[in-house]
PDB file of N, CA, C and O in Angstrom:
ATOM      1  N   UNK A   1       0.850  -1.182   0.000  1.00  0.00           N
ATOM      2  CA  UNK A   1       0.000   0.000   0.000  1.00  0.00           C
ATOM      3  C   UNK A   1       0.890   1.238   0.000  1.00  0.00           C
ATOM      4  O   UNK A   1       1.770   1.355   0.852  1.00  0.00           O
ATOM      5  N   UNK A   2       0.681   2.165  -0.936  1.00  0.00           N
ATOM      6  CA  UNK A   2       1.476   3.395  -0.962  1.00  0.00           C
ATOM      7  C   UNK A   2       1.257   4.218   0.309  1.00  0.00           C
ATOM      8  O   UNK A   2       0.195   4.176   0.930  1.00  0.00           O
ATOM      9  N   UNK A   3       2.288   4.958   0.666  1.00  0.00           N
ATOM     10  CA  UNK A   3       2.191   5.850   1.807  1.00  0.00           C
ATOM     11  C   UNK A   3       2.197   7.284   1.311  1.00  0.00           C
ATOM     12  O   UNK A   3       2.608   7.557   0.183  1.00  0.00           O
ATOM     13  N   UNK A   4       1.747   8.191   2.145  1.00  0.00           N
ATOM     14  CA  UNK A   4       1.751   9.612   1.813  1.00  0.00           C
ATOM     15  C   UNK A   4       2.979  10.215   2.493  1.00  0.00           C
ATOM     16  O   UNK A   4       3.129  10.124   3.711  1.00  0.00           O
ATOM     17  N   UNK A   5       3.847  10.826   1.705  1.00  0.00           N
ATOM     18  CA  UNK A   5       5.122  11.336   2.204  1.00  0.00           C
ATOM     19  C   UNK A   5       4.988  12.802   2.596  1.00  0.00           C
ATOM     20  O   UNK A   5       4.471  13.620   1.835  1.00  0.00           O
ATOM     21  N   UNK A   6       5.462  13.118   3.795  1.00  0.00           N
ATOM     22  CA  UNK A   6       5.441  14.492   4.310  1.00  0.00           C
ATOM     23  C   UNK A   6       6.118  15.433   3.305  1.00  0.00           C
ATOM     24  O   UNK A   6       7.170  15.113   2.751  1.00  0.00           O
ATOM     25  N   UNK A   7       5.502  16.586   3.084  1.00  0.00           N
ATOM     26  CA  UNK A   7       6.065  17.599   2.197  1.00  0.00           C
ATOM     27  C   UNK A   7       5.610  17.474   0.748  1.00  0.00           C
ATOM     28  O   UNK A   7       5.910  18.349  -0.065  1.00  0.00           O
ATOM     29  N   UNK A   8       4.895  16.408   0.409  1.00  0.00           N
ATOM     30  CA  UNK A   8       4.414  16.255  -0.965  1.00  0.00           C
ATOM     31  C   UNK A   8       3.078  16.972  -1.130  1.00  0.00           C
ATOM     32  O   UNK A   8       2.421  17.289  -0.138  1.00  0.00           O
ATOM     33  N   UNK A   9       2.666  17.232  -2.377  1.00  0.00           N
ATOM     34  CA  UNK A   9       1.347  17.833  -2.587  1.00  0.00           C
ATOM     35  C   UNK A   9       0.220  17.004  -1.967  1.00  0.00           C
ATOM     36  O   UNK A   9      -0.728  17.569  -1.422  1.00  0.00           O
ATOM     37  N   UNK A  10       0.308  15.687  -2.043  1.00  0.00           N
ATOM     38  CA  UNK A  10      -0.735  14.835  -1.452  1.00  0.00           C
ATOM     39  C   UNK A  10      -0.814  15.055   0.057  1.00  0.00           C
ATOM     40  O   UNK A  10      -1.908  15.160   0.611  1.00  0.00           O
ATOM     41  N   UNK A  11       0.325  15.125   0.715  1.00  0.00           N
ATOM     42  CA  UNK A  11       0.360  15.369   2.155  1.00  0.00           C
ATOM     43  C   UNK A  11      -0.261  16.727   2.478  1.00  0.00           C
ATOM     44  O   UNK A  11      -1.077  16.845   3.392  1.00  0.00           O
ATOM     45  N   UNK A  12       0.133  17.746   1.722  1.00  0.00           N
ATOM     46  CA  UNK A  12      -0.389  19.100   1.951  1.00  0.00           C
ATOM     47  C   UNK A  12      -1.893  19.181   1.716  1.00  0.00           C
ATOM     48  O   UNK A  12      -2.577  19.990   2.342  1.00  0.00           O
ATOM     49  N   UNK A  13      -2.412  18.345   0.814  1.00  0.00           N
ATOM     50  CA  UNK A  13      -3.846  18.350   0.499  1.00  0.00           C
ATOM     51  C   UNK A  13      -4.639  17.439   1.433  1.00  0.00           C
ATOM     52  O   UNK A  13      -5.848  17.276   1.268  1.00  0.00           O
ATOM     53  N   UNK A  14      -3.956  16.843   2.419  1.00  0.00           N
ATOM     54  CA  UNK A  14      -4.598  15.975   3.408  1.00  0.00           C
ATOM     55  C   UNK A  14      -5.072  14.642   2.824  1.00  0.00           C
ATOM     56  O   UNK A  14      -6.073  14.088   3.279  1.00  0.00           O
ATOM     57  N   UNK A  15      -4.357  14.125   1.816  1.00  0.00           N
ATOM     58  CA  UNK A  15      -4.588  12.751   1.381  1.00  0.00           C
ATOM     59  C   UNK A  15      -3.955  11.874   2.460  1.00  0.00           C
ATOM     60  O   UNK A  15      -2.805  12.091   2.842  1.00  0.00           O
ATOM     61  N   UNK A  16      -4.692  10.896   2.947  1.00  0.00           N
ATOM     62  CA  UNK A  16      -4.239  10.070   4.060  1.00  0.00           C
ATOM     63  C   UNK A  16      -3.880   8.665   3.606  1.00  0.00           C
ATOM     64  O   UNK A  16      -4.410   8.159   2.617  1.00  0.00           O
ATOM     65  N   UNK A  17      -2.960   8.038   4.356  1.00  0.00           N
ATOM     66  CA  UNK A  17      -2.649   6.639   4.100  1.00  0.00           C
ATOM     67  C   UNK A  17      -3.945   5.847   4.219  1.00  0.00           C
ATOM     68  O   UNK A  17      -4.698   6.022   5.177  1.00  0.00           O
ATOM     69  N   UNK A  18      -4.202   4.983   3.257  1.00  0.00           N
ATOM     70  CA  UNK A  18      -5.437   4.207   3.247  1.00  0.00           C
ATOM     71  C   UNK A  18      -6.495   4.782   2.313  1.00  0.00           C
ATOM     72  O   UNK A  18      -7.430   4.077   1.933  1.00  0.00           O
ATOM     73  N   UNK A  19      -6.360   6.071   1.933  1.00  0.00           N
ATOM     74  CA  UNK A  19      -7.277   6.626   0.935  1.00  0.00           C
ATOM     75  C   UNK A  19      -7.069   5.896  -0.385  1.00  0.00           C
ATOM     76  O   UNK A  19      -5.943   5.541  -0.734  1.00  0.00           O
ATOM     77  N   UNK A  20      -8.141   5.676  -1.107  1.00  0.00           N
ATOM     78  CA  UNK A  20      -8.047   5.027  -2.414  1.00  0.00           C
ATOM     79  C   UNK A  20      -8.391   6.062  -3.472  1.00  0.00           C
ATOM     80  O   UNK A  20      -9.514   6.565  -3.522  1.00  0.00           O
ATOM     81  N   UNK A  21      -7.408   6.376  -4.322  1.00  0.00           N
ATOM     82  CA  UNK A  21      -7.635   7.334  -5.413  1.00  0.00           C
ATOM     83  C   UNK A  21      -8.292   6.575  -6.556  1.00  0.00           C
ATOM     84  O   UNK A  21      -7.713   5.635  -7.101  1.00  0.00           O
ATOM     85  N   UNK A  22      -9.506   6.986  -6.917  1.00  0.00           N
ATOM     86  CA  UNK A  22     -10.253   6.277  -7.961  1.00  0.00           C
ATOM     87  C   UNK A  22     -10.313   7.053  -9.269  1.00  0.00           C
ATOM     88  O   UNK A  22     -10.547   6.468 -10.327  1.00  0.00           O
ATOM     89  N   UNK A  23     -10.100   8.385  -9.205  1.00  0.00           N
ATOM     90  CA  UNK A  23     -10.115   9.190 -10.419  1.00  0.00           C
ATOM     91  C   UNK A  23      -9.179  10.383 -10.252  1.00  0.00           C
ATOM     92  O   UNK A  23      -9.003  10.910  -9.153  1.00  0.00           O
ATOM     93  N   UNK A  24      -8.587  10.790 -11.363  1.00  0.00           N
ATOM     94  CA  UNK A  24      -7.834  12.033 -11.435  1.00  0.00           C
ATOM     95  C   UNK A  24      -8.475  12.848 -12.547  1.00  0.00           C
ATOM     96  O   UNK A  24      -8.511  12.423 -13.701  1.00  0.00           O
ATOM     97  N   UNK A  25      -8.983  14.032 -12.186  1.00  0.00           N
ATOM     98  CA  UNK A  25      -9.703  14.891 -13.150  1.00  0.00           C
ATOM     99  C   UNK A  25     -10.786  14.121 -13.904  1.00  0.00           C
ATOM    100  O   UNK A  25     -10.977  14.318 -15.104  1.00  0.00           O
ATOM    101  N   UNK A  26     -11.477  13.260 -13.201  1.00  0.00           N
ATOM    102  CA  UNK A  26     -12.599  12.539 -13.790  1.00  0.00           C
ATOM    103  C   UNK A  26     -12.227  11.283 -14.562  1.00  0.00           C
ATOM    104  O   UNK A  26     -13.109  10.537 -14.988  1.00  0.00           O
ATOM    105  N   UNK A  27     -10.922  11.037 -14.750  1.00  0.00           N
ATOM    106  CA  UNK A  27     -10.477   9.835 -15.472  1.00  0.00           C
ATOM    107  C   UNK A  27     -10.190   8.726 -14.464  1.00  0.00           C
ATOM    108  O   UNK A  27      -9.464   8.936 -13.493  1.00  0.00           O
ATOM    109  N   UNK A  28     -10.762   7.544 -14.699  1.00  0.00           N
ATOM    110  CA  UNK A  28     -10.582   6.415 -13.788  1.00  0.00           C
ATOM    111  C   UNK A  28      -9.113   6.053 -13.623  1.00  0.00           C
ATOM    112  O   UNK A  28      -8.347   6.082 -14.585  1.00  0.00           O
ATOM    113  N   UNK A  29      -8.726   5.712 -12.398  1.00  0.00           N
ATOM    114  CA  UNK A  29      -7.419   5.137 -12.104  1.00  0.00           C
ATOM    115  C   UNK A  29      -7.628   3.627 -12.088  1.00  0.00           C
ATOM    116  O   UNK A  29      -8.285   3.094 -11.194  1.00  0.00           O
ATOM    117  N   UNK A  30      -7.072   2.948 -13.072  1.00  0.00           N
ATOM    118  CA  UNK A  30      -7.314   1.523 -13.268  1.00  0.00           C
ATOM    119  C   UNK A  30      -6.236   0.663 -12.610  1.00  0.00           C
ATOM    120  O   UNK A  30      -6.540  -0.352 -11.985  1.00  0.00           O
ATOM    121  N   UNK A  31      -4.974   1.077 -12.755  1.00  0.00           N
ATOM    122  CA  UNK A  31      -3.856   0.282 -12.257  1.00  0.00           C
ATOM    123  C   UNK A  31      -2.672   1.213 -11.980  1.00  0.00           C
ATOM    124  O   UNK A  31      -2.727   2.396 -12.316  1.00  0.00           O
ATOM    125  N   UNK A  32      -1.597   0.689 -11.367  1.00  0.00           N
ATOM    126  CA  UNK A  32      -0.459   1.551 -11.037  1.00  0.00           C
ATOM    127  C   UNK A  32       0.165   2.252 -12.253  1.00  0.00           C
ATOM    128  O   UNK A  32       0.533   3.423 -12.163  1.00  0.00           O
ATOM    129  N   UNK A  33       0.286   1.551 -13.386  1.00  0.00           N
ATOM    130  CA  UNK A  33       0.860   2.180 -14.575  1.00  0.00           C
ATOM    131  C   UNK A  33      -0.018   3.325 -15.057  1.00  0.00           C
ATOM    132  O   UNK A  33       0.488   4.392 -15.405  1.00  0.00           O
ATOM    133  N   UNK A  34      -1.327   3.111 -15.080  1.00  0.00           N
ATOM    134  CA  UNK A  34      -2.243   4.172 -15.490  1.00  0.00           C
ATOM    135  C   UNK A  34      -2.172   5.362 -14.547  1.00  0.00           C
ATOM    136  O   UNK A  34      -2.253   6.508 -14.987  1.00  0.00           O
ATOM    137  N   UNK A  35      -2.021   5.096 -13.246  1.00  0.00           N
ATOM    138  CA  UNK A  35      -1.885   6.159 -12.258  1.00  0.00           C
ATOM    139  C   UNK A  35      -0.626   6.972 -12.546  1.00  0.00           C
ATOM    140  O   UNK A  35      -0.660   8.202 -12.551  1.00  0.00           O
ATOM    141  N   UNK A  36       0.490   6.272 -12.787  1.00  0.00           N
ATOM    142  CA  UNK A  36       1.747   6.950 -13.104  1.00  0.00           C
ATOM    143  C   UNK A  36       1.613   7.770 -14.381  1.00  0.00           C
ATOM    144  O   UNK A  36       2.105   8.896 -14.447  1.00  0.00           O
ATOM    145  N   UNK A  37       0.954   7.220 -15.392  1.00  0.00           N
ATOM    146  CA  UNK A  37       0.738   7.950 -16.648  1.00  0.00           C
ATOM    147  C   UNK A  37      -0.061   9.229 -16.402  1.00  0.00           C
ATOM    148  O   UNK A  37       0.238  10.271 -16.984  1.00  0.00           O
ATOM    149  N   UNK A  38      -1.080   9.152 -15.538  1.00  0.00           N
ATOM    150  CA  UNK A  38      -1.892  10.329 -15.243  1.00  0.00           C
ATOM    151  C   UNK A  38      -1.075  11.365 -14.476  1.00  0.00           C
ATOM    152  O   UNK A  38      -1.202  12.561 -14.737  1.00  0.00           O
ATOM    153  N   UNK A  39      -0.235  10.925 -13.532  1.00  0.00           N
ATOM    154  CA  UNK A  39       0.623  11.867 -12.811  1.00  0.00           C
ATOM    155  C   UNK A  39       1.537  12.602 -13.785  1.00  0.00           C
ATOM    156  O   UNK A  39       1.754  13.806 -13.652  1.00  0.00           O
ATOM    157  N   UNK A  40       2.070  11.879 -14.760  1.00  0.00           N
ATOM    158  CA  UNK A  40       2.941  12.492 -15.762  1.00  0.00           C
ATOM    159  C   UNK A  40       2.156  13.464 -16.632  1.00  0.00           C
ATOM    160  O   UNK A  40       2.618  14.575 -16.892  1.00  0.00           O
ATOM    161  N   UNK A  41       0.984  13.061 -17.080  1.00  0.00           N
ATOM    162  CA  UNK A  41       0.159  13.890 -17.963  1.00  0.00           C
ATOM    163  C   UNK A  41      -0.224  15.207 -17.297  1.00  0.00           C
ATOM    164  O   UNK A  41      -0.244  16.250 -17.951  1.00  0.00           O
ATOM    165  N   UNK A  42      -0.527  15.167 -16.004  1.00  0.00           N
ATOM    166  CA  UNK A  42      -1.001  16.358 -15.295  1.00  0.00           C
ATOM    167  C   UNK A  42       0.080  17.008 -14.430  1.00  0.00           C
ATOM    168  O   UNK A  42      -0.233  17.861 -13.599  1.00  0.00           O
ATOM    169  N   UNK A  43       1.342  16.620 -14.608  1.00  0.00           N
ATOM    170  CA  UNK A  43       2.430  17.152 -13.781  1.00  0.00           C
ATOM    171  C   UNK A  43       2.411  18.676 -13.755  1.00  0.00           C
ATOM    172  O   UNK A  43       2.299  19.330 -14.792  1.00  0.00           O
ATOM    173  N   UNK A  44       2.523  19.229 -12.541  1.00  0.00           N
ATOM    174  CA  UNK A  44       2.574  20.673 -12.362  1.00  0.00           C
ATOM    175  C   UNK A  44       1.228  21.377 -12.431  1.00  0.00           C
ATOM    176  O   UNK A  44       1.161  22.597 -12.287  1.00  0.00           O
ATOM    177  N   UNK A  45       0.162  20.627 -12.649  1.00  0.00           N
ATOM    178  CA  UNK A  45      -1.159  21.220 -12.822  1.00  0.00           C
ATOM    179  C   UNK A  45      -2.055  20.950 -11.612  1.00  0.00           C
ATOM    180  O   UNK A  45      -1.869  19.968 -10.894  1.00  0.00           O
ATOM    181  N   UNK A  46      -3.032  21.842 -11.398  1.00  0.00           N
ATOM    182  CA  UNK A  46      -4.034  21.537 -10.377  1.00  0.00           C
ATOM    183  C   UNK A  46      -4.980  20.457 -10.902  1.00  0.00           C
ATOM    184  O   UNK A  46      -5.405  20.499 -12.056  1.00  0.00           O
ATOM    185  N   UNK A  47      -5.302  19.493 -10.042  1.00  0.00           N
ATOM    186  CA  UNK A  47      -6.195  18.403 -10.417  1.00  0.00           C
ATOM    187  C   UNK A  47      -7.189  18.152  -9.288  1.00  0.00           C
ATOM    188  O   UNK A  47      -7.001  18.596  -8.155  1.00  0.00           O
ATOM    189  N   UNK A  48      -8.249  17.430  -9.629  1.00  0.00           N
ATOM    190  CA  UNK A  48      -9.194  16.936  -8.630  1.00  0.00           C
ATOM    191  C   UNK A  48      -8.985  15.437  -8.485  1.00  0.00           C
ATOM    192  O   UNK A  48      -9.058  14.688  -9.459  1.00  0.00           O
ATOM    193  N   UNK A  49      -8.722  15.011  -7.253  1.00  0.00           N
ATOM    194  CA  UNK A  49      -8.608  13.589  -6.948  1.00  0.00           C
ATOM    195  C   UNK A  49      -9.925  13.133  -6.350  1.00  0.00           C
ATOM    196  O   UNK A  49     -10.372  13.676  -5.340  1.00  0.00           O
ATOM    197  N   UNK A  50     -10.543  12.149  -6.960  1.00  0.00           N
ATOM    198  CA  UNK A  50     -11.721  11.511  -6.369  1.00  0.00           C
ATOM    199  C   UNK A  50     -11.194  10.332  -5.580  1.00  0.00           C
ATOM    200  O   UNK A  50     -10.552   9.436  -6.129  1.00  0.00           O
ATOM    201  N   UNK A  51     -11.474  10.339  -4.279  1.00  0.00           N
ATOM    202  CA  UNK A  51     -10.949   9.288  -3.419  1.00  0.00           C
ATOM    203  C   UNK A  51     -12.079   8.655  -2.616  1.00  0.00           C
ATOM    204  O   UNK A  51     -13.173   9.205  -2.490  1.00  0.00           O
ATOM    205  N   UNK A  52     -11.774   7.487  -2.083  1.00  0.00           N
ATOM    206  CA  UNK A  52     -12.645   6.828  -1.127  1.00  0.00           C
ATOM    207  C   UNK A  52     -11.864   6.765   0.178  1.00  0.00           C
ATOM    208  O   UNK A  52     -10.772   6.199   0.227  1.00  0.00           O
ATOM    209  N   UNK A  53     -12.422   7.343   1.229  1.00  0.00           N
ATOM    210  CA  UNK A  53     -11.818   7.304   2.571  1.00  0.00           C
ATOM    211  C   UNK A  53     -12.787   6.528   3.449  1.00  0.00           C
ATOM    212  O   UNK A  53     -13.871   7.005   3.783  1.00  0.00           O
ATOM    213  N   UNK A  54     -12.372   5.322   3.814  1.00  0.00           N
ATOM    214  CA  UNK A  54     -13.306   4.437   4.518  1.00  0.00           C
ATOM    215  C   UNK A  54     -14.400   4.067   3.538  1.00  0.00           C
ATOM    216  O   UNK A  54     -14.144   3.385   2.545  1.00  0.00           O
ATOM    217  N   UNK A  55     -15.617   4.512   3.808  1.00  0.00           N
ATOM    218  CA  UNK A  55     -16.713   4.272   2.863  1.00  0.00           C
ATOM    219  C   UNK A  55     -17.215   5.587   2.262  1.00  0.00           C
ATOM    220  O   UNK A  55     -18.218   5.602   1.548  1.00  0.00           O
ATOM    221  N   UNK A  56     -16.514   6.693   2.554  1.00  0.00           N
ATOM    222  CA  UNK A  56     -16.948   8.010   2.100  1.00  0.00           C
ATOM    223  C   UNK A  56     -16.222   8.459   0.837  1.00  0.00           C
ATOM    224  O   UNK A  56     -14.991   8.465   0.814  1.00  0.00           O
ATOM    225  N   UNK A  57     -16.952   8.837  -0.218  1.00  0.00           N
ATOM    226  CA  UNK A  57     -16.306   9.434  -1.379  1.00  0.00           C
ATOM    227  C   UNK A  57     -15.988  10.901  -1.083  1.00  0.00           C
ATOM    228  O   UNK A  57     -16.794  11.613  -0.485  1.00  0.00           O
ATOM    229  N   UNK A  58     -14.808  11.340  -1.509  1.00  0.00           N
ATOM    230  CA  UNK A  58     -14.374  12.725  -1.340  1.00  0.00           C
ATOM    231  C   UNK A  58     -13.713  13.213  -2.610  1.00  0.00           C
ATOM    232  O   UNK A  58     -13.216  12.416  -3.406  1.00  0.00           O
ATOM    233  N   UNK A  59     -13.706  14.516  -2.801  1.00  0.00           N
ATOM    234  CA  UNK A  59     -12.939  15.132  -3.881  1.00  0.00           C
ATOM    235  C   UNK A  59     -11.954  16.094  -3.232  1.00  0.00           C
ATOM    236  O   UNK A  59     -12.334  16.961  -2.445  1.00  0.00           O
ATOM    237  N   UNK A  60     -10.685  15.925  -3.578  1.00  0.00           N
ATOM    238  CA  UNK A  60      -9.615  16.765  -3.045  1.00  0.00           C
ATOM    239  C   UNK A  60      -8.934  17.456  -4.210  1.00  0.00           C
ATOM    240  O   UNK A  60      -8.588  16.816  -5.204  1.00  0.00           O
ATOM    241  N   UNK A  61      -8.742  18.744  -4.092  1.00  0.00           N
ATOM    242  CA  UNK A  61      -8.033  19.511  -5.117  1.00  0.00           C
ATOM    243  C   UNK A  61      -6.579  19.658  -4.688  1.00  0.00           C
ATOM    244  O   UNK A  61      -6.288  19.987  -3.538  1.00  0.00           O
ATOM    245  N   UNK A  62      -5.674  19.410  -5.624  1.00  0.00           N
ATOM    246  CA  UNK A  62      -4.239  19.464  -5.329  1.00  0.00           C
ATOM    247  C   UNK A  62      -3.489  19.851  -6.604  1.00  0.00           C
ATOM    248  O   UNK A  62      -3.900  19.493  -7.708  1.00  0.00           O
ATOM    249  N   UNK A  63      -2.392  20.579  -6.443  1.00  0.00           N
ATOM    250  CA  UNK A  63      -1.509  20.862  -7.567  1.00  0.00           C
ATOM    251  C   UNK A  63      -0.361  19.864  -7.491  1.00  0.00           C
ATOM    252  O   UNK A  63       0.352  19.799  -6.489  1.00  0.00           O
ATOM    253  N   UNK A  64      -0.187  19.087  -8.556  1.00  0.00           N
ATOM    254  CA  UNK A  64       0.828  18.042  -8.587  1.00  0.00           C
ATOM    255  C   UNK A  64       2.224  18.630  -8.748  1.00  0.00           C
ATOM    256  O   UNK A  64       2.386  19.743  -9.248  1.00  0.00           O
ATOM    257  N   UNK A  65       3.237  17.866  -8.317  1.00  0.00           N
ATOM    258  CA  UNK A  65       4.620  18.239  -8.565  1.00  0.00           C
ATOM    259  C   UNK A  65       4.879  18.300 -10.064  1.00  0.00           C
ATOM    260  O   UNK A  65       4.257  17.576 -10.841  1.00  0.00           O
ATOM    261  N   UNK A  66       5.800  19.167 -10.463  1.00  0.00           N
ATOM    262  CA  UNK A  66       6.181  19.238 -11.877  1.00  0.00           C
ATOM    263  C   UNK A  66       6.889  17.973 -12.331  1.00  0.00           C
ATOM    264  O   UNK A  66       6.724  17.542 -13.472  1.00  0.00           O
ATOM    265  N   UNK A  67       7.674  17.380 -11.449  1.00  0.00           N
ATOM    266  CA  UNK A  67       8.399  16.145 -11.741  1.00  0.00           C
ATOM    267  C   UNK A  67       8.079  15.134 -10.653  1.00  0.00           C
ATOM    268  O   UNK A  67       8.801  15.036  -9.661  1.00  0.00           O
ATOM    269  N   UNK A  68       6.982  14.369 -10.836  1.00  0.00           N
ATOM    270  CA  UNK A  68       6.599  13.416  -9.790  1.00  0.00           C
ATOM    271  C   UNK A  68       7.720  12.424  -9.498  1.00  0.00           C
ATOM    272  O   UNK A  68       8.332  11.903 -10.430  1.00  0.00           O
ATOM    273  N   UNK A  69       8.007  12.149  -8.200  1.00  0.00           N
ATOM    274  CA  UNK A  69       9.047  11.182  -7.861  1.00  0.00           C
ATOM    275  C   UNK A  69       8.734   9.821  -8.449  1.00  0.00           C
ATOM    276  O   UNK A  69       7.584   9.382  -8.441  1.00  0.00           O
ATOM    277  N   UNK A  70       9.763   9.152  -8.959  1.00  0.00           N
ATOM    278  CA  UNK A  70       9.584   7.807  -9.486  1.00  0.00           C
ATOM    279  C   UNK A  70       9.001   7.772 -10.888  1.00  0.00           C
ATOM    280  O   UNK A  70       8.793   6.694 -11.445  1.00  0.00           O
ATOM    281  N   UNK A  71       8.732   8.945 -11.470  1.00  0.00           N
ATOM    282  CA  UNK A  71       8.181   9.001 -12.826  1.00  0.00           C
ATOM    283  C   UNK A  71       9.271   9.513 -13.748  1.00  0.00           C
ATOM    284  O   UNK A  71       9.814  10.597 -13.536  1.00  0.00           O
ATOM    285  N   UNK A  72       9.587   8.740 -14.765  1.00  0.00           N
ATOM    286  CA  UNK A  72      10.646   9.107 -15.703  1.00  0.00           C
ATOM    287  C   UNK A  72      10.087   9.876 -16.878  1.00  0.00           C
ATOM    288  O   UNK A  72      10.836  10.268 -17.772  1.00  0.00           O
TER     289      UNK A  72
END
């Protein structure tokens, strides 16, 4: 399970460990590669993350890093 690292945009936007990101800007997150592709596509831009926290759906707005860690 991925963790949320202190100092990252996700941490600043209050994304918590255990949250499940299901969409980025309305596009489904299907698998880890697709998630990485979306991070690259939207790098440096503000996005809406649709997440599930426990059983509650939430939308969190966050501006992604320009160069996401681990993304080439």
